[in-house]
N, C-alpha and C positions, 0 to 999 in steps of 0.2 A: 666236955661241951664248951669250956671257956675258951679253949683254942680255937674251936671253930667260930665262935663268936666274934673272936679277934677279926678272923679271916673276913668275915661276913659285914664289913664296914663299909661305909659309904666310900670312903677312899679307894678301899680294894677294889671295888665294883667298878668304880669311875676308872681306875688304872687299867682294869681288865678290858673294858669296852674300848678306851683308847688304844690298848694293845693289840685288840683284834682289828682295828680301823688301819693301824701301822702297817700290820703283816699283811692286809690285804691291798696295800700301797705297795709293799715290798714285793708280795707276789707278781703283781702285774708288770711292775718296773723291771724286776729283776728277769723275769721269764722272757720278756720282750728283748732285754737288754740292748746292746749297742747305744745308739744316739739319744733314746729314751731314758736309758738308765744314767748314760754321761750328763745329759741336762738335770735329770731329779737328783743325783748325787751332787751336781754342781749348784743347784738351788739349796739344797741341804746345807751344803758347806759354806754356802753364802750367808745363810741365817744365821748358822753357828757362829761366823766368824764376826757377825754382826752383834751376836749375844755377848761374845768375849769382849769385844771393843766397847760395848756399853758397861760393863763392869768397869772399864779404866776411862770412862767418860770421853771417848774417842770414836763413837760410831756416827757423829755428824762434824766431826772435824777433820782436817785435810789428812793426817795419817791413815785413819781408818777409810776413808773416801780411796786413797791409794790402795789398800788393802781390798777393798771391792774390786777394785779394777785388776788388783794383780790376780784375784780369784777367778775372774774371767779369762784373762790370759792364760794362767796356769792349766784349764780346762781346755782352752784352745790347743795348746800345746799337745796335750794327750790326746785329742782328737785327731791331730794332724801327725800322730806317732812320731812326735819330736822331743821324746822323753830325754835323749840325749843331750837336750839344751837345758834341762831344768835345774842342773848345778849353776851354769850361769844365769839363767832366770833368779834364782834366789839371790845370787851375789849381786845384780842389778837393783833389785827390790831393795834389798838393805842399802846400797849406795843412795838408793832415790832417797829412802827414809831419812838416813843420815844429813843428807843434803837439805832435806827438810827441819832436821833438827837444829842443823849449823845456822841455815841462814834465817831462820825465825826466832833465834835463840833471844829470849828465855820463854818464849810462848809454850813449849812442850817440854814436858820433864823426860828425863832419859828412861825412867820406868816405863812410861806411855809409849816411848818409841820401841823398846824391847818387847813391850806387850804387842803390840800390833805385829810385830816380825815374828815374834812366838805364835801369834795366831795362825799364820800361815803355814807352819809346821805342825802344829798342834790340831787344828781342826782341818784346813783345808787338804794338806798334803796325805795325812793320816786316812781321812774320810775317803780319798779318793781311790783309795786300795779296793775299796766294794767294786768299783768298777774295773781295776785292774784285775782282781781275782776273777770276777766273771768274764774277763777276756782272755783268760788263760786255758791250757788244755784241759778239759773237764770241768771248766769254770761255771757251767749250768748247775752242776751239783755241788761243786766245791764252796762256792758262794754263801749257800746257804749254812755252811759251819759257822760264818762269822756271826749269826743270829742265833744260832743254837746254842752257841757256847759264850754268847754274852747275855742276850736278854732269856735264855733258859736258864743259865746260870744265876741270873739275877732273880729270877721267879722261884726257883727251887731253893735258893738261898732264903728268899723272904719267907717261904712257907715253912720250912724247917726251922728257920729263926725263930718263927712266931711261935710253933709248937714246942720247940725243944731248947731255945736258944737260953743259955746261962751265962756264959763266959764272955765279956765283951771283947770283939776284935780290936777296935781302936777308940777305946773310952772317950778322949777327949775330941777327936776330930767327929766320930760317927758313934755315939752312944748306942742306937737300935741294932747296929751291926754286930752279930756275935759270931764266935769262933765256928760254934756247931752249924749256924747257918753259913758261914765259907764253905765249910767241909761239905756239906748237904748240896751246895751250888756246884762245886767241882765234880761230884760225883754224880750229880742229876745231869750236868752238860756232858759228861763222859757217856753215861747211860744214853742220853738222846743222840750222840753221835753214833753210838752202835746201833741203836734202832734204826737211824738214818741210813747207815751203810748196809744194813741187814735188808732194808727194804729195796735199795737201788743199786745194790752191788753187782748185778746183771749189766746195768747200765756204764758203770764205772770202768774207765780204762786203766786207772791207776792201780799199783798191785797192793795186796792185803788191804782193802778197804775197813775190813773188820777190826782191823788192828790201827789203822792209821787214823782213822776217823776219830774214834774215842779217845785216842792220844792227842790228836790235835784240839778235841774239846776241851778235855782236861787242862792242858796247857792254856790254852784261851781263855777258859772259865777263871783260872787261877789268876792269869794276868788282867782279866776284865775287871775284876775287884779291885786292883791297883788303880786303874783309870777312874773306875766309880768313886773312890776314895780321894784321888786326885783332884778329879772334879769338884769335891765336896770341900777339899782344903782350899782351893780358890775361892769358893763362894763364903767360907769362914772368914779367909783373910780380910775380905772386902765386905763382911756384914750381909749378905743377901741370901734371902731363901731359896730362890730359884733363878735360873737364868733367864726366864721368860714364862709365858702364859700360852704359849701357843698349843700345846697339847694338854687337855684336862686329865688332872691326876698326875701328871708327871711334871708339868713344867715347860721349859724350853726344849728345842733341838739338843743343846748340851747336857739338860738333864736327862734325857731318854736315850741319847747317843754317846754319852759319856764312856761307857764300856766297849761300844762298838769301835771309836775312835781308836783306842790302844789296841784292839783285838785285830782289825782287818788286817793291817800290816803284816802281824805275826802269823797269821793264816797263810797269807801270801808267799811269806819266806818259807814257814813250815814246811808247805807242800812243796815249793821250788826246792829245798835241800833234801827232804826225806821221801817226798813223792815219786 
């Protein structure tokens, strides 16, 4: 009974309601796909970049503004199917940031410039794989694996951790996370992947989805926890509780999408290589 009481807290209920709303938004935008998903993913990336820039005090300064502009340009390149120019784009973005650093010296610290450049990779590039996975073969089915192995793992890890957690996974970085919860999260993600593949296997062109999807979700679930802990590490380094207050019970975009950020590209390349 005590474990059940722990689950039925205001925080858990708030997280659940917010999670349902997020899933509803994901359903609409991902099912429709194409430009609607591109714009939605771009907006999420922009907000996430803003939250990260704010951690370093760059959200209203020139380097941060250049990051917002670069985010729009990046998604425009994806829309125009000019992904072959993305490496050049990032090189030019770095050169522009370094020019700002040099010609305004010592207005900005090197760490601030590096943080703004890092944000384009960590937030914008990584999140864009939600759109890129949806755009690949069988993408309308594969894309859901991103959320099954990130949000599904997170939920399963939370439930198992609350009920059975004893051994700390990262006692200094995140004292509430347990090894038992982590294992439960990976197992739960794999189970969700199997159930999902079983339901939709007749519509999936990829070979052996009953094996492939659970494997994808297990790997994704494991890696998603690294993304979660890494985002927590950045917050602890800068002594903040949440990246924002946009999503009740979760915080900001980076608080909710911290695992999706690192999972989305893994799903893309896992399916590309093994699918």
